[in-house]
C-alpha beads as a LAMMPS data file, in Angstrom:
LAMMPS data file: protein, C-alpha beads

112 atoms
111 bonds

1 atom types
1 bond types

-500.0 500.0 xlo xhi
-500.0 500.0 ylo yhi
-500.0 500.0 zlo zhi

Masses

1 110.0

Atoms # bond

1 1 1 288.668 89.063 49.710
2 1 1 290.938 91.621 51.387
3 1 1 294.080 89.641 50.637
4 1 1 293.290 89.610 46.941
5 1 1 293.185 93.399 46.798
6 1 1 296.520 93.838 48.564
7 1 1 298.798 91.130 47.181
8 1 1 297.188 90.147 43.919
9 1 1 296.671 86.635 45.287
10 1 1 293.153 85.237 45.155
11 1 1 291.658 83.540 48.162
12 1 1 291.038 79.848 47.657
13 1 1 287.281 80.388 47.631
14 1 1 287.484 83.085 44.956
15 1 1 289.858 80.926 42.907
16 1 1 287.363 78.042 42.913
17 1 1 284.395 80.323 42.174
18 1 1 286.185 81.765 39.130
19 1 1 287.289 78.296 38.059
20 1 1 283.732 76.968 38.267
21 1 1 282.325 79.964 36.420
22 1 1 284.202 79.187 33.230
23 1 1 280.820 77.513 32.590
24 1 1 277.527 79.138 33.689
25 1 1 276.258 78.100 37.109
26 1 1 273.872 79.196 39.830
27 1 1 274.782 79.352 43.503
28 1 1 273.753 75.875 44.616
29 1 1 275.571 74.254 41.681
30 1 1 278.710 76.234 42.547
31 1 1 278.599 75.170 46.201
32 1 1 278.069 71.529 45.248
33 1 1 280.687 71.448 42.477
34 1 1 283.373 73.250 44.497
35 1 1 282.860 70.911 47.452
36 1 1 283.109 67.957 45.066
37 1 1 286.261 69.306 43.331
38 1 1 288.002 69.723 46.680
39 1 1 286.721 66.505 48.281
40 1 1 284.774 68.630 50.768
41 1 1 287.789 70.669 51.891
42 1 1 286.316 73.920 50.523
43 1 1 282.716 74.144 51.649
44 1 1 281.121 77.488 50.829
45 1 1 278.128 78.546 52.852
46 1 1 275.400 80.569 51.190
47 1 1 276.388 83.805 52.946
48 1 1 280.047 83.491 51.976
49 1 1 279.243 82.500 48.411
50 1 1 276.731 85.259 47.726
51 1 1 278.954 87.861 49.402
52 1 1 281.814 86.795 47.119
53 1 1 279.534 86.788 44.052
54 1 1 278.391 90.316 44.865
55 1 1 281.989 91.524 45.230
56 1 1 283.102 89.759 42.043
57 1 1 280.221 91.336 40.104
58 1 1 281.145 94.796 41.399
59 1 1 284.739 94.217 40.239
60 1 1 283.468 93.114 36.831
61 1 1 285.044 89.652 37.129
62 1 1 281.727 87.811 36.761
63 1 1 278.286 88.705 35.467
64 1 1 274.782 87.297 35.524
65 1 1 273.992 85.333 32.371
66 1 1 270.414 86.642 32.388
67 1 1 269.533 89.713 34.446
68 1 1 265.887 88.601 34.646
69 1 1 265.764 84.799 34.900
70 1 1 262.451 82.968 34.616
71 1 1 262.965 81.316 37.991
72 1 1 264.842 82.621 41.051
73 1 1 268.104 80.945 40.100
74 1 1 270.571 83.454 38.720
75 1 1 273.342 81.898 36.674
76 1 1 276.735 83.582 36.619
77 1 1 279.704 83.364 34.272
78 1 1 283.260 84.683 34.368
79 1 1 284.022 87.793 32.279
80 1 1 287.100 88.581 30.211
81 1 1 288.453 90.646 33.103
82 1 1 287.830 87.773 35.507
83 1 1 289.672 85.401 33.162
84 1 1 292.679 87.745 33.132
85 1 1 292.889 87.739 36.937
86 1 1 292.322 83.977 37.031
87 1 1 295.126 83.335 34.507
88 1 1 297.453 85.632 36.455
89 1 1 296.727 83.586 39.573
90 1 1 297.427 80.323 37.737
91 1 1 300.839 81.648 36.700
92 1 1 301.562 82.684 40.301
93 1 1 300.542 79.279 41.658
94 1 1 302.567 77.424 39.012
95 1 1 305.638 79.489 39.924
96 1 1 305.160 78.657 43.597
97 1 1 304.856 74.953 42.815
98 1 1 307.953 74.986 40.594
99 1 1 309.962 76.782 43.283
100 1 1 308.812 74.308 45.931
101 1 1 309.790 71.371 43.727
102 1 1 313.249 72.891 43.101
103 1 1 313.819 73.435 46.808
104 1 1 312.690 69.902 47.660
105 1 1 315.022 68.463 45.006
106 1 1 317.916 70.567 46.291
107 1 1 317.183 69.379 49.839
108 1 1 317.139 65.741 48.734
109 1 1 320.462 66.157 46.892
110 1 1 322.090 67.565 50.032
111 1 1 320.989 64.536 52.099
112 1 1 322.942 62.052 49.992

Bonds

1 1 1 2
2 1 2 3
3 1 3 4
4 1 4 5
5 1 5 6
6 1 6 7
7 1 7 8
8 1 8 9
9 1 9 10
10 1 10 11
11 1 11 12
12 1 12 13
13 1 13 14
14 1 14 15
15 1 15 16
16 1 16 17
17 1 17 18
18 1 18 19
19 1 19 20
20 1 20 21
21 1 21 22
22 1 22 23
23 1 23 24
24 1 24 25
25 1 25 26
26 1 26 27
27 1 27 28
28 1 28 29
29 1 29 30
30 1 30 31
31 1 31 32
32 1 32 33
33 1 33 34
34 1 34 35
35 1 35 36
36 1 36 37
37 1 37 38
38 1 38 39
39 1 39 40
40 1 40 41
41 1 41 42
42 1 42 43
43 1 43 44
44 1 44 45
45 1 45 46
46 1 46 47
47 1 47 48
48 1 48 49
49 1 49 50
50 1 50 51
51 1 51 52
52 1 52 53
53 1 53 54
54 1 54 55
55 1 55 56
56 1 56 57
57 1 57 58
58 1 58 59
59 1 59 60
60 1 60 61
61 1 61 62
62 1 62 63
63 1 63 64
64 1 64 65
65 1 65 66
66 1 66 67
67 1 67 68
68 1 68 69
69 1 69 70
70 1 70 71
71 1 71 72
72 1 72 73
73 1 73 74
74 1 74 75
75 1 75 76
76 1 76 77
77 1 77 78
78 1 78 79
79 1 79 80
80 1 80 81
81 1 81 82
82 1 82 83
83 1 83 84
84 1 84 85
85 1 85 86
86 1 86 87
87 1 87 88
88 1 88 89
89 1 89 90
90 1 90 91
91 1 91 92
92 1 92 93
93 1 93 94
94 1 94 95
95 1 95 96
96 1 96 97
97 1 97 98
98 1 98 99
99 1 99 100
100 1 100 101
101 1 101 102
102 1 102 103
103 1 103 104
104 1 104 105
105 1 105 106
106 1 106 107
107 1 107 108
108 1 108 109
109 1 109 110
110 1 110 111
111 1 111 112
């Protein structure tokens, strides 16, 4: 998560965790759903996931739904602060995609 602190850009793993946590989920569901969303390209191990969850909680970007769950599964959800950072990242990614499309179009026009 070091890159995120320096440049404002989220790592891909953090992006998908925040995306998934727009609805409550526990760790195993997050791992499964993120792998499914990315066709297995992003596969979070338990250590990586729970390290990221701990960091995101400390930043106030996510929170536990219930501090004292009945079973061992703690569900998490994104906070208002987390949504702000997520939306900022979406804008950044959309800008990158638009710029790439413009450059590709300009390159194709020059080939003719």
